[in-house]
PyMOL Python script that loads the backbone (N, CA, C, O; Angstrom):
from pymol import cmd

cmd.read_pdbstr("""\
ATOM      1  N   MET A   1      90.942  66.350 121.985  1.00  0.00           N
ATOM      2  CA  MET A   1      90.596  67.452 121.093  1.00  0.00           C
ATOM      3  C   MET A   1      90.804  67.019 119.649  1.00  0.00           C
ATOM      4  O   MET A   1      91.820  66.404 119.325  1.00  0.00           O
ATOM      5  N   ALA A   2      89.872  67.329 118.801  1.00  0.00           N
ATOM      6  CA  ALA A   2      89.954  66.962 117.398  1.00  0.00           C
ATOM      7  C   ALA A   2      91.069  67.734 116.718  1.00  0.00           C
ATOM      8  O   ALA A   2      91.314  68.900 117.025  1.00  0.00           O
ATOM      9  N   ARG A   3      91.727  67.078 115.806  1.00  0.00           N
ATOM     10  CA  ARG A   3      92.843  67.683 115.101  1.00  0.00           C
ATOM     11  C   ARG A   3      92.328  68.513 113.943  1.00  0.00           C
ATOM     12  O   ARG A   3      91.508  68.048 113.152  1.00  0.00           O
ATOM     13  N   LYS A   4      92.814  69.749 113.844  1.00  0.00           N
ATOM     14  CA  LYS A   4      92.398  70.632 112.757  1.00  0.00           C
ATOM     15  C   LYS A   4      93.444  70.628 111.655  1.00  0.00           C
ATOM     16  O   LYS A   4      94.642  70.516 111.915  1.00  0.00           O
ATOM     17  N   ARG A   5      92.987  70.749 110.458  1.00  0.00           N
ATOM     18  CA  ARG A   5      93.879  70.919 109.307  1.00  0.00           C
ATOM     19  C   ARG A   5      93.726  72.350 108.832  1.00  0.00           C
ATOM     20  O   ARG A   5      92.618  72.798 108.541  1.00  0.00           O
ATOM     21  N   HIS A   6      94.819  73.056 108.754  1.00  0.00           N
ATOM     22  CA  HIS A   6      94.778  74.435 108.298  1.00  0.00           C
ATOM     23  C   HIS A   6      95.311  74.506 106.867  1.00  0.00           C
ATOM     24  O   HIS A   6      96.274  73.824 106.516  1.00  0.00           O
ATOM     25  N   THR A   7      94.680  75.326 106.062  1.00  0.00           N
ATOM     26  CA  THR A   7      95.157  75.548 104.708  1.00  0.00           C
ATOM     27  C   THR A   7      96.357  76.487 104.764  1.00  0.00           C
ATOM     28  O   THR A   7      96.543  77.197 105.752  1.00  0.00           O
ATOM     29  N   PRO A   8      97.168  76.495 103.714  1.00  0.00           N
ATOM     30  CA  PRO A   8      98.300  77.432 103.702  1.00  0.00           C
ATOM     31  C   PRO A   8      97.867  78.886 103.895  1.00  0.00           C
ATOM     32  O   PRO A   8      98.581  79.671 104.518  1.00  0.00           O
ATOM     33  N   GLU A   9      96.709  79.239 103.364  1.00  0.00           N
ATOM     34  CA  GLU A   9      96.211  80.609 103.528  1.00  0.00           C
ATOM     35  C   GLU A   9      95.938  80.912 104.998  1.00  0.00           C
ATOM     36  O   GLU A   9      96.288  81.984 105.492  1.00  0.00           O
ATOM     37  N   GLN A  10      95.318  79.970 105.690  1.00  0.00           N
ATOM     38  CA  GLN A  10      95.021  80.162 107.108  1.00  0.00           C
ATOM     39  C   GLN A  10      96.307  80.240 107.930  1.00  0.00           C
ATOM     40  O   GLN A  10      96.407  81.033 108.865  1.00  0.00           O
ATOM     41  N   ILE A  11      97.279  79.416 107.575  1.00  0.00           N
ATOM     42  CA  ILE A  11      98.544  79.409 108.306  1.00  0.00           C
ATOM     43  C   ILE A  11      99.256  80.742 108.167  1.00  0.00           C
ATOM     44  O   ILE A  11      99.723  81.307 109.156  1.00  0.00           O
ATOM     45  N   ILE A  12      99.340  81.242 106.957  1.00  0.00           N
ATOM     46  CA  ILE A  12     100.018  82.523 106.732  1.00  0.00           C
ATOM     47  C   ILE A  12      99.270  83.648 107.438  1.00  0.00           C
ATOM     48  O   ILE A  12      99.892  84.550 107.999  1.00  0.00           O
ATOM     49  N   ARG A  13      97.957  83.600 107.414  1.00  0.00           N
ATOM     50  CA  ARG A  13      97.160  84.615 108.104  1.00  0.00           C
ATOM     51  C   ARG A  13      97.439  84.585 109.609  1.00  0.00           C
ATOM     52  O   ARG A  13      97.602  85.631 110.237  1.00  0.00           O
ATOM     53  N   LYS A  14      97.491  83.392 110.175  1.00  0.00           N
ATOM     54  CA  LYS A  14      97.759  83.278 111.607  1.00  0.00           C
ATOM     55  C   LYS A  14      99.183  83.699 111.945  1.00  0.00           C
ATOM     56  O   LYS A  14      99.418  84.298 112.995  1.00  0.00           O
ATOM     57  N   LEU A  15     100.134  83.393 111.069  1.00  0.00           N
ATOM     58  CA  LEU A  15     101.506  83.822 111.325  1.00  0.00           C
ATOM     59  C   LEU A  15     101.632  85.343 111.293  1.00  0.00           C
ATOM     60  O   LEU A  15     102.347  85.929 112.106  1.00  0.00           O
ATOM     61  N   ARG A  16     100.947  85.966 110.367  1.00  0.00           N
ATOM     62  CA  ARG A  16     100.971  87.434 110.315  1.00  0.00           C
ATOM     63  C   ARG A  16     100.320  88.035 111.557  1.00  0.00           C
ATOM     64  O   ARG A  16     100.808  89.018 112.113  1.00  0.00           O
ATOM     65  N   GLU A  17      99.218  87.434 111.981  1.00  0.00           N
ATOM     66  CA  GLU A  17      98.548  87.903 113.191  1.00  0.00           C
ATOM     67  C   GLU A  17      99.471  87.736 114.405  1.00  0.00           C
ATOM     68  O   GLU A  17      99.511  88.593 115.287  1.00  0.00           O
ATOM     69  N   ALA A  18     100.201  86.638 114.436  1.00  0.00           N
ATOM     70  CA  ALA A  18     101.137  86.397 115.536  1.00  0.00           C
ATOM     71  C   ALA A  18     102.241  87.446 115.542  1.00  0.00           C
ATOM     72  O   ALA A  18     102.633  87.926 116.606  1.00  0.00           O
ATOM     73  N   GLU A  19     102.746  87.807 114.366  1.00  0.00           N
ATOM     74  CA  GLU A  19     103.780  88.835 114.285  1.00  0.00           C
ATOM     75  C   GLU A  19     103.282  90.163 114.854  1.00  0.00           C
ATOM     76  O   GLU A  19     104.006  90.852 115.574  1.00  0.00           O
ATOM     77  N   VAL A  20     102.055  90.509 114.528  1.00  0.00           N
ATOM     78  CA  VAL A  20     101.471  91.757 115.027  1.00  0.00           C
ATOM     79  C   VAL A  20     101.355  91.716 116.546  1.00  0.00           C
ATOM     80  O   VAL A  20     101.719  92.673 117.229  1.00  0.00           O
ATOM     81  N   GLU A  21     100.852  90.612 117.065  1.00  0.00           N
ATOM     82  CA  GLU A  21     100.676  90.486 118.510  1.00  0.00           C
ATOM     83  C   GLU A  21     102.019  90.488 119.237  1.00  0.00           C
ATOM     84  O   GLU A  21     102.142  91.079 120.310  1.00  0.00           O
ATOM     85  N   LEU A  22     103.016  89.838 118.663  1.00  0.00           N
ATOM     86  CA  LEU A  22     104.348  89.832 119.281  1.00  0.00           C
ATOM     87  C   LEU A  22     104.961  91.230 119.272  1.00  0.00           C
ATOM     88  O   LEU A  22     105.664  91.617 120.206  1.00  0.00           O
ATOM     89  N   ALA A  23     104.686  91.980 118.209  1.00  0.00           N
ATOM     90  CA  ALA A  23     105.196  93.347 118.130  1.00  0.00           C
ATOM     91  C   ALA A  23     104.540  94.244 119.178  1.00  0.00           C
ATOM     92  O   ALA A  23     105.128  95.232 119.615  1.00  0.00           O
ATOM     93  N   LYS A  24     103.322  93.893 119.576  1.00  0.00           N
ATOM     94  CA  LYS A  24     102.623  94.660 120.617  1.00  0.00           C
ATOM     95  C   LYS A  24     103.193  94.362 122.003  1.00  0.00           C
ATOM     96  O   LYS A  24     102.883  95.062 122.967  1.00  0.00           O
ATOM     97  N   GLY A  25     104.020  93.332 122.102  1.00  0.00           N
ATOM     98  CA  GLY A  25     104.645  93.024 123.378  1.00  0.00           C
ATOM     99  C   GLY A  25     104.120  91.788 124.075  1.00  0.00           C
ATOM    100  O   GLY A  25     104.547  91.483 125.189  1.00  0.00           O
ATOM    101  N   LEU A  26     103.204  91.068 123.446  1.00  0.00           N
ATOM    102  CA  LEU A  26     102.704  89.835 124.052  1.00  0.00           C
ATOM    103  C   LEU A  26     103.772  88.746 123.983  1.00  0.00           C
ATOM    104  O   LEU A  26     104.645  88.779 123.116  1.00  0.00           O
ATOM    105  N   THR A  27     103.697  87.795 124.890  1.00  0.00           N
ATOM    106  CA  THR A  27     104.635  86.673 124.852  1.00  0.00           C
ATOM    107  C   THR A  27     104.168  85.656 123.822  1.00  0.00           C
ATOM    108  O   THR A  27     103.015  85.671 123.392  1.00  0.00           O
ATOM    109  N   THR A  28     105.069  84.783 123.438  1.00  0.00           N
ATOM    110  CA  THR A  28     104.730  83.750 122.467  1.00  0.00           C
ATOM    111  C   THR A  28     103.624  82.849 123.012  1.00  0.00           C
ATOM    112  O   THR A  28     102.721  82.452 122.275  1.00  0.00           O
ATOM    113  N   ALA A  29     103.695  82.531 124.296  1.00  0.00           N
ATOM    114  CA  ALA A  29     102.667  81.670 124.898  1.00  0.00           C
ATOM    115  C   ALA A  29     101.285  82.314 124.803  1.00  0.00           C
ATOM    116  O   ALA A  29     100.300  81.639 124.504  1.00  0.00           O
ATOM    117  N   ASP A  30     101.217  83.617 125.057  1.00  0.00           N
ATOM    118  CA  ASP A  30      99.932  84.313 124.959  1.00  0.00           C
ATOM    119  C   ASP A  30      99.414  84.340 123.524  1.00  0.00           C
ATOM    120  O   ASP A  30      98.220  84.171 123.276  1.00  0.00           O
ATOM    121  N   VAL A  31     100.325  84.552 122.596  1.00  0.00           N
ATOM    122  CA  VAL A  31      99.936  84.637 121.179  1.00  0.00           C
ATOM    123  C   VAL A  31      99.390  83.303 120.688  1.00  0.00           C
ATOM    124  O   VAL A  31      98.340  83.258 120.047  1.00  0.00           O
ATOM    125  N   VAL A  32     100.107  82.206 120.988  1.00  0.00           N
ATOM    126  CA  VAL A  32      99.632  80.907 120.486  1.00  0.00           C
ATOM    127  C   VAL A  32      98.330  80.506 121.158  1.00  0.00           C
ATOM    128  O   VAL A  32      97.506  79.828 120.545  1.00  0.00           O
ATOM    129  N   ARG A  33      98.133  80.905 122.388  1.00  0.00           N
ATOM    130  CA  ARG A  33      96.867  80.624 123.065  1.00  0.00           C
ATOM    131  C   ARG A  33      95.734  81.377 122.366  1.00  0.00           C
ATOM    132  O   ARG A  33      94.639  80.846 122.180  1.00  0.00           O
ATOM    133  N   LYS A  34      96.018  82.616 121.985  1.00  0.00           N
ATOM    134  CA  LYS A  34      95.009  83.427 121.290  1.00  0.00           C
ATOM    135  C   LYS A  34      94.684  82.842 119.910  1.00  0.00           C
ATOM    136  O   LYS A  34      93.534  82.875 119.471  1.00  0.00           O
ATOM    137  N   LEU A  35      95.705  82.308 119.232  1.00  0.00           N
ATOM    138  CA  LEU A  35      95.515  81.719 117.903  1.00  0.00           C
ATOM    139  C   LEU A  35      94.966  80.295 117.964  1.00  0.00           C
ATOM    140  O   LEU A  35      94.614  79.715 116.937  1.00  0.00           O
ATOM    141  N   GLU A  36      94.896  79.737 119.170  1.00  0.00           N
ATOM    142  CA  GLU A  36      94.392  78.378 119.394  1.00  0.00           C
ATOM    143  C   GLU A  36      95.241  77.315 118.707  1.00  0.00           C
ATOM    144  O   GLU A  36      94.723  76.382 118.093  1.00  0.00           O
ATOM    145  N   ILE A  37      96.573  77.480 118.827  1.00  0.00           N
ATOM    146  CA  ILE A  37      97.519  76.483 118.330  1.00  0.00           C
ATOM    147  C   ILE A  37      98.558  76.250 119.422  1.00  0.00           C
ATOM    148  O   ILE A  37      98.626  77.003 120.393  1.00  0.00           O
ATOM    149  N   THR A  38      99.362  75.212 119.260  1.00  0.00           N
ATOM    150  CA  THR A  38     100.407  74.958 120.236  1.00  0.00           C
ATOM    151  C   THR A  38     101.673  75.716 119.839  1.00  0.00           C
ATOM    152  O   THR A  38     101.831  76.145 118.696  1.00  0.00           O
ATOM    153  N   GLU A  39     102.566  75.866 120.811  1.00  0.00           N
ATOM    154  CA  GLU A  39     103.832  76.545 120.505  1.00  0.00           C
ATOM    155  C   GLU A  39     104.617  75.760 119.469  1.00  0.00           C
ATOM    156  O   GLU A  39     105.236  76.341 118.577  1.00  0.00           O
ATOM    157  N   GLN A  40     104.591  74.444 119.586  1.00  0.00           N
ATOM    158  CA  GLN A  40     105.304  73.598 118.633  1.00  0.00           C
ATOM    159  C   GLN A  40     104.778  73.821 117.218  1.00  0.00           C
ATOM    160  O   GLN A  40     105.559  73.907 116.271  1.00  0.00           O
ATOM    161  N   THR A  41     103.472  73.914 117.075  1.00  0.00           N
ATOM    162  CA  THR A  41     102.871  74.169 115.770  1.00  0.00           C
ATOM    163  C   THR A  41     103.294  75.533 115.255  1.00  0.00           C
ATOM    164  O   THR A  41     103.632  75.679 114.080  1.00  0.00           O
ATOM    165  N   TYR A  42     103.280  76.532 116.125  1.00  0.00           N
ATOM    166  CA  TYR A  42     103.687  77.883 115.721  1.00  0.00           C
ATOM    167  C   TYR A  42     105.105  77.886 115.167  1.00  0.00           C
ATOM    168  O   TYR A  42     105.355  78.443 114.098  1.00  0.00           O
ATOM    169  N   TYR A  43     106.030  77.267 115.887  1.00  0.00           N
ATOM    170  CA  TYR A  43     107.422  77.268 115.439  1.00  0.00           C
ATOM    171  C   TYR A  43     107.615  76.439 114.174  1.00  0.00           C
ATOM    172  O   TYR A  43     108.432  76.793 113.325  1.00  0.00           O
ATOM    173  N   ARG A  44     106.870  75.335 114.035  1.00  0.00           N
ATOM    174  CA  ARG A  44     106.951  74.525 112.814  1.00  0.00           C
ATOM    175  C   ARG A  44     106.426  75.316 111.616  1.00  0.00           C
ATOM    176  O   ARG A  44     107.033  75.303 110.545  1.00  0.00           O
ATOM    177  N   TRP A  45     105.295  76.006 111.802  1.00  0.00           N
ATOM    178  CA  TRP A  45     104.733  76.829 110.725  1.00  0.00           C
ATOM    179  C   TRP A  45     105.692  77.950 110.364  1.00  0.00           C
ATOM    180  O   TRP A  45     105.914  78.240 109.188  1.00  0.00           O
ATOM    181  N   ARG A  46     106.256  78.575 111.386  1.00  0.00           N
ATOM    182  CA  ARG A  46     107.155  79.691 111.128  1.00  0.00           C
ATOM    183  C   ARG A  46     108.381  79.225 110.343  1.00  0.00           C
ATOM    184  O   ARG A  46     108.874  79.944 109.474  1.00  0.00           O
ATOM    185  N   LYS A  47     108.863  78.037 110.645  1.00  0.00           N
ATOM    186  CA  LYS A  47     110.006  77.480 109.930  1.00  0.00           C
ATOM    187  C   LYS A  47     109.650  77.170 108.471  1.00  0.00           C
ATOM    188  O   LYS A  47     110.433  77.434 107.559  1.00  0.00           O
ATOM    189  N   GLU A  48     108.459  76.609 108.271  1.00  0.00           N
ATOM    190  CA  GLU A  48     108.054  76.196 106.933  1.00  0.00           C
ATOM    191  C   GLU A  48     107.528  77.355 106.082  1.00  0.00           C
ATOM    192  O   GLU A  48     107.861  77.465 104.902  1.00  0.00           O
ATOM    193  N   TYR A  49     106.709  78.214 106.682  1.00  0.00           N
ATOM    194  CA  TYR A  49     106.026  79.264 105.920  1.00  0.00           C
ATOM    195  C   TYR A  49     106.563  80.654 106.226  1.00  0.00           C
ATOM    196  O   TYR A  49     105.988  81.645 105.776  1.00  0.00           O
ATOM    197  N   GLY A  50     107.649  80.748 106.977  1.00  0.00           N
ATOM    198  CA  GLY A  50     108.177  81.996 107.495  1.00  0.00           C
ATOM    199  C   GLY A  50     108.047  83.218 106.619  1.00  0.00           C
ATOM    200  O   GLY A  50     107.297  84.128 106.974  1.00  0.00           O
ATOM    201  N   GLY A  51     108.722  83.290 105.515  1.00  0.00           N
ATOM    202  CA  GLY A  51     108.701  84.501 104.703  1.00  0.00           C
ATOM    203  C   GLY A  51     107.888  84.385 103.429  1.00  0.00           C
ATOM    204  O   GLY A  51     108.065  85.173 102.500  1.00  0.00           O
ATOM    205  N   LEU A  52     107.003  83.409 103.379  1.00  0.00           N
ATOM    206  CA  LEU A  52     106.258  83.174 102.148  1.00  0.00           C
ATOM    207  C   LEU A  52     105.043  84.085 102.027  1.00  0.00           C
ATOM    208  O   LEU A  52     104.403  84.457 103.010  1.00  0.00           O
ATOM    209  N   ARG A  53     104.761  84.421 100.787  1.00  0.00           N
ATOM    210  CA  ARG A  53     103.502  85.092 100.493  1.00  0.00           C
ATOM    211  C   ARG A  53     102.469  84.013 100.208  1.00  0.00           C
ATOM    212  O   ARG A  53     102.807  82.835 100.089  1.00  0.00           O
ATOM    213  N   LEU A  54     101.237  84.409 100.101  1.00  0.00           N
ATOM    214  CA  LEU A  54     100.137  83.462  99.940  1.00  0.00           C
ATOM    215  C   LEU A  54     100.291  82.620  98.671  1.00  0.00           C
ATOM    216  O   LEU A  54     100.120  81.402  98.714  1.00  0.00           O
ATOM    217  N   ASP A  55     100.611  83.254  97.551  1.00  0.00           N
ATOM    218  CA  ASP A  55     100.742  82.507  96.295  1.00  0.00           C
ATOM    219  C   ASP A  55     101.925  81.549  96.343  1.00  0.00           C
ATOM    220  O   ASP A  55     101.873  80.469  95.754  1.00  0.00           O
ATOM    221  N   GLN A  56     102.994  81.935  97.042  1.00  0.00           N
ATOM    222  CA  GLN A  56     104.143  81.050  97.169  1.00  0.00           C
ATOM    223  C   GLN A  56     103.798  79.825  98.009  1.00  0.00           C
ATOM    224  O   GLN A  56     104.251  78.720  97.713  1.00  0.00           O
ATOM    225  N   ALA A  57     103.005  80.018  99.047  1.00  0.00           N
ATOM    226  CA  ALA A  57     102.607  78.901  99.899  1.00  0.00           C
ATOM    227  C   ALA A  57     101.737  77.914  99.130  1.00  0.00           C
ATOM    228  O   ALA A  57     101.896  76.702  99.274  1.00  0.00           O
ATOM    229  N   LYS A  58     100.822  78.426  98.317  1.00  0.00           N
ATOM    230  CA  LYS A  58      99.976  77.553  97.507  1.00  0.00           C
ATOM    231  C   LYS A  58     100.836  76.738  96.550  1.00  0.00           C
ATOM    232  O   LYS A  58     100.641  75.533  96.390  1.00  0.00           O
ATOM    233  N   ARG A  59     101.787  77.414  95.917  1.00  0.00           N
ATOM    234  CA  ARG A  59     102.672  76.736  94.965  1.00  0.00           C
ATOM    235  C   ARG A  59     103.520  75.676  95.667  1.00  0.00           C
ATOM    236  O   ARG A  59     103.741  74.595  95.121  1.00  0.00           O
ATOM    237  N   LEU A  60     103.989  75.981  96.862  1.00  0.00           N
ATOM    238  CA  LEU A  60     104.777  75.032  97.640  1.00  0.00           C
ATOM    239  C   LEU A  60     103.977  73.763  97.903  1.00  0.00           C
ATOM    240  O   LEU A  60     104.493  72.659  97.724  1.00  0.00           O
ATOM    241  N   LYS A  61     102.729  73.906  98.324  1.00  0.00           N
ATOM    242  CA  LYS A  61     101.894  72.741  98.591  1.00  0.00           C
ATOM    243  C   LYS A  61     101.633  71.932  97.321  1.00  0.00           C
ATOM    244  O   LYS A  61     101.620  70.701  97.357  1.00  0.00           O
ATOM    245  N   GLU A  62     101.427  72.624  96.198  1.00  0.00           N
ATOM    246  CA  GLU A  62     101.221  71.918  94.932  1.00  0.00           C
ATOM    247  C   GLU A  62     102.458  71.114  94.555  1.00  0.00           C
ATOM    248  O   GLU A  62     102.355  69.969  94.115  1.00  0.00           O
ATOM    249  N   LEU A  63     103.620  71.717  94.728  1.00  0.00           N
ATOM    250  CA  LEU A  63     104.871  71.032  94.396  1.00  0.00           C
ATOM    251  C   LEU A  63     105.121  69.844  95.315  1.00  0.00           C
ATOM    252  O   LEU A  63     105.615  68.810  94.867  1.00  0.00           O
ATOM    253  N   GLU A  64     104.787  69.981  96.593  1.00  0.00           N
ATOM    254  CA  GLU A  64     104.957  68.866  97.523  1.00  0.00           C
ATOM    255  C   GLU A  64     104.047  67.702  97.138  1.00  0.00           C
ATOM    256  O   GLU A  64     104.449  66.541  97.212  1.00  0.00           O
ATOM    257  N   LYS A  65     102.832  68.015  96.731  1.00  0.00           N
ATOM    258  CA  LYS A  65     101.886  66.979  96.312  1.00  0.00           C
ATOM    259  C   LYS A  65     102.385  66.274  95.048  1.00  0.00           C
ATOM    260  O   LYS A  65     102.330  65.049  94.948  1.00  0.00           O
ATOM    261  N   GLU A  66     102.869  67.060  94.090  1.00  0.00           N
ATOM    262  CA  GLU A  66     103.399  66.506  92.845  1.00  0.00           C
ATOM    263  C   GLU A  66     104.636  65.653  93.118  1.00  0.00           C
ATOM    264  O   GLU A  66     104.808  64.593  92.517  1.00  0.00           O
ATOM    265  N   ASN A  67     105.490  66.115  94.020  1.00  0.00           N
ATOM    266  CA  ASN A  67     106.697  65.376  94.374  1.00  0.00           C
ATOM    267  C   ASN A  67     106.347  64.020  94.977  1.00  0.00           C
ATOM    268  O   ASN A  67     106.978  63.016  94.646  1.00  0.00           O
ATOM    269  N   ALA A  68     105.360  63.980  95.847  1.00  0.00           N
ATOM    270  CA  ALA A  68     104.934  62.719  96.452  1.00  0.00           C
ATOM    271  C   ALA A  68     104.394  61.764  95.385  1.00  0.00           C
ATOM    272  O   ALA A  68     104.664  60.564  95.423  1.00  0.00           O
ATOM    273  N   ARG A  69     103.644  62.295  94.451  1.00  0.00           N
ATOM    274  CA  ARG A  69     103.102  61.462  93.367  1.00  0.00           C
ATOM    275  C   ARG A  69     104.220  60.880  92.516  1.00  0.00           C
ATOM    276  O   ARG A  69     104.182  59.702  92.159  1.00  0.00           O
ATOM    277  N   LEU A  70     105.215  61.701  92.188  1.00  0.00           N
ATOM    278  CA  LEU A  70     106.330  61.234  91.362  1.00  0.00           C
ATOM    279  C   LEU A  70     107.191  60.207  92.099  1.00  0.00           C
ATOM    280  O   LEU A  70     107.676  59.251  91.493  1.00  0.00           O
ATOM    281  N   LYS A  71     107.381  60.405  93.409  1.00  0.00           N
ATOM    282  CA  LYS A  71     108.146  59.430  94.184  1.00  0.00           C
ATOM    283  C   LYS A  71     107.460  58.075  94.170  1.00  0.00           C
ATOM    284  O   LYS A  71     108.118  57.038  94.081  1.00  0.00           O
ATOM    285  N   LYS A  72     106.138  58.085  94.257  1.00  0.00           N
ATOM    286  CA  LYS A  72     105.390  56.833  94.220  1.00  0.00           C
ATOM    287  C   LYS A  72     105.550  56.158  92.858  1.00  0.00           C
ATOM    288  O   LYS A  72     105.718  54.941  92.784  1.00  0.00           O
ATOM    289  N   LEU A  73     105.499  56.943  91.786  1.00  0.00           N
ATOM    290  CA  LEU A  73     105.679  56.384  90.447  1.00  0.00           C
ATOM    291  C   LEU A  73     107.060  55.762  90.286  1.00  0.00           C
ATOM    292  O   LEU A  73     107.189  54.684  89.706  1.00  0.00           O
ATOM    293  N   VAL A  74     108.091  56.429  90.794  1.00  0.00           N
ATOM    294  CA  VAL A  74     109.459  55.907  90.700  1.00  0.00           C
ATOM    295  C   VAL A  74     109.580  54.607  91.493  1.00  0.00           C
ATOM    296  O   VAL A  74     110.218  53.660  91.034  1.00  0.00           O
ATOM    297  N   ALA A  75     108.977  54.556  92.671  1.00  0.00           N
ATOM    298  CA  ALA A  75     109.026  53.331  93.480  1.00  0.00           C
ATOM    299  C   ALA A  75     108.338  52.181  92.755  1.00  0.00           C
ATOM    300  O   ALA A  75     108.851  51.062  92.737  1.00  0.00           O
ATOM    301  N   ASP A  76     107.185  52.449  92.160  1.00  0.00           N
ATOM    302  CA  ASP A  76     106.479  51.416  91.400  1.00  0.00           C
ATOM    303  C   ASP A  76     107.305  50.945  90.209  1.00  0.00           C
ATOM    304  O   ASP A  76     107.351  49.752  89.907  1.00  0.00           O
ATOM    305  N   GLN A  77     107.951  51.884  89.540  1.00  0.00           N
ATOM    306  CA  GLN A  77     108.788  51.551  88.386  1.00  0.00           C
ATOM    307  C   GLN A  77     109.970  50.681  88.807  1.00  0.00           C
ATOM    308  O   GLN A  77     110.299  49.715  88.120  1.00  0.00           O
ATOM    309  N   ALA A  78     110.605  51.009  89.917  1.00  0.00           N
ATOM    310  CA  ALA A  78     111.740  50.224  90.401  1.00  0.00           C
ATOM    311  C   ALA A  78     111.293  48.813  90.771  1.00  0.00           C
ATOM    312  O   ALA A  78     112.007  47.847  90.505  1.00  0.00           O
ATOM    313  N   LEU A  79     110.121  48.688  91.379  1.00  0.00           N
ATOM    314  CA  LEU A  79     109.587  47.372  91.721  1.00  0.00           C
ATOM    315  C   LEU A  79     109.318  46.560  90.459  1.00  0.00           C
ATOM    316  O   LEU A  79     109.657  45.377  90.400  1.00  0.00           O
ATOM    317  N   ASP A  80     108.723  47.172  89.464  1.00  0.00           N
ATOM    318  CA  ASP A  80     108.462  46.482  88.198  1.00  0.00           C
ATOM    319  C   ASP A  80     109.770  46.019  87.559  1.00  0.00           C
ATOM    320  O   ASP A  80     109.854  44.901  87.051  1.00  0.00           O
ATOM    321  N   ASN A  81     110.790  46.877  87.584  1.00  0.00           N
ATOM    322  CA  ASN A  81     112.085  46.513  87.000  1.00  0.00           C
ATOM    323  C   ASN A  81     112.703  45.314  87.716  1.00  0.00           C
ATOM    324  O   ASN A  81     113.236  44.413  87.068  1.00  0.00           O
ATOM    325  N   SER A  82     112.639  45.296  89.028  1.00  0.00           N
ATOM    326  CA  SER A  82     113.235  44.178  89.763  1.00  0.00           C
ATOM    327  C   SER A  82     112.475  42.880  89.490  1.00  0.00           C
ATOM    328  O   SER A  82     113.086  41.815  89.405  1.00  0.00           O
ATOM    329  N   ILE A  83     111.162  42.956  89.353  1.00  0.00           N
ATOM    330  CA  ILE A  83     110.366  41.766  89.030  1.00  0.00           C
ATOM    331  C   ILE A  83     110.735  41.243  87.643  1.00  0.00           C
ATOM    332  O   ILE A  83     110.881  40.036  87.447  1.00  0.00           O
ATOM    333  N   LEU A  84     110.884  42.150  86.688  1.00  0.00           N
ATOM    334  CA  LEU A  84     111.250  41.738  85.326  1.00  0.00           C
ATOM    335  C   LEU A  84     112.648  41.134  85.281  1.00  0.00           C
ATOM    336  O   LEU A  84     112.875  40.181  84.535  1.00  0.00           O
ATOM    337  N   LYS A  85     113.588  41.662  86.060  1.00  0.00           N
ATOM    338  CA  LYS A  85     114.946  41.099  86.100  1.00  0.00           C
ATOM    339  C   LYS A  85     114.926  39.682  86.637  1.00  0.00           C
ATOM    340  O   LYS A  85     115.586  38.795  86.096  1.00  0.00           O
ATOM    341  N   GLU A  86     114.160  39.468  87.716  1.00  0.00           N
ATOM    342  CA  GLU A  86     114.067  38.121  88.276  1.00  0.00           C
ATOM    343  C   GLU A  86     113.440  37.153  87.290  1.00  0.00           C
ATOM    344  O   GLU A  86     113.880  36.010  87.166  1.00  0.00           O
ATOM    345  N   ALA A  87     112.405  37.614  86.585  1.00  0.00           N
ATOM    346  CA  ALA A  87     111.742  36.757  85.608  1.00  0.00           C
ATOM    347  C   ALA A  87     112.672  36.430  84.445  1.00  0.00           C
ATOM    348  O   ALA A  87     112.657  35.315  83.925  1.00  0.00           O
ATOM    349  N   ALA A  88     113.487  37.414  84.039  1.00  0.00           N
ATOM    350  CA  ALA A  88     114.409  37.190  82.925  1.00  0.00           C
ATOM    351  C   ALA A  88     115.527  36.239  83.299  1.00  0.00           C
ATOM    352  O   ALA A  88     116.003  35.491  82.445  1.00  0.00           O
ATOM    353  N   GLU A  89     115.961  36.246  84.553  1.00  0.00           N
ATOM    354  CA  GLU A  89     117.025  35.354  84.996  1.00  0.00           C
ATOM    355  C   GLU A  89     116.526  33.931  85.190  1.00  0.00           C
ATOM    356  O   GLU A  89     117.321  32.992  85.179  1.00  0.00           O
ATOM    357  N   GLY A  90     115.252  33.763  85.362  1.00  0.00           N
ATOM    358  CA  GLY A  90     114.671  32.439  85.518  1.00  0.00           C
ATOM    359  C   GLY A  90     114.728  31.942  86.946  1.00  0.00           C
ATOM    360  O   GLY A  90     114.717  30.731  87.162  1.00  0.00           O
ATOM    361  N   ASN A  91     114.787  32.815  87.921  1.00  0.00           N
ATOM    362  CA  ASN A  91     114.834  32.417  89.333  1.00  0.00           C
ATOM    363  C   ASN A  91     113.410  32.297  89.877  1.00  0.00           C
ATOM    364  O   ASN A  91     112.940  33.163  90.615  1.00  0.00           O
ATOM    365  N   PHE A  92     112.744  31.232  89.509  1.00  0.00           N
ATOM    366  CA  PHE A  92     111.357  31.073  89.968  1.00  0.00           C
ATOM    367  C   PHE A  92     111.329  30.246  91.214  1.00  0.00           C
ATOM    368  O   PHE A  92     110.256  29.994  91.763  1.00  0.00           O
TER     369      PHE A  92
END
""", "prot")
cmd.dss("prot")
cmd.show_as("cartoon", "prot")
cmd.util.cbc("prot")
cmd.orient("prot")
């Protein structure tokens, strides 16, 4: 089965739908089957997006993307620094 990527908006919508279905008395297995996701995905989404509103979820994803970009920049900077130190010491 092809892997689907859900946007934060879709995830929050599905989590809200799951809450409604669970309140009606359906089991978690029935709910995730109806939403076409696995139980593991449901619990992971609930942990990550549990009490978030839509705008908060969008902001969270933006911050995660920015954080990854900054981590890459720091790693590149550290590599450049170590190369310059070796060159300055003359260890060729």
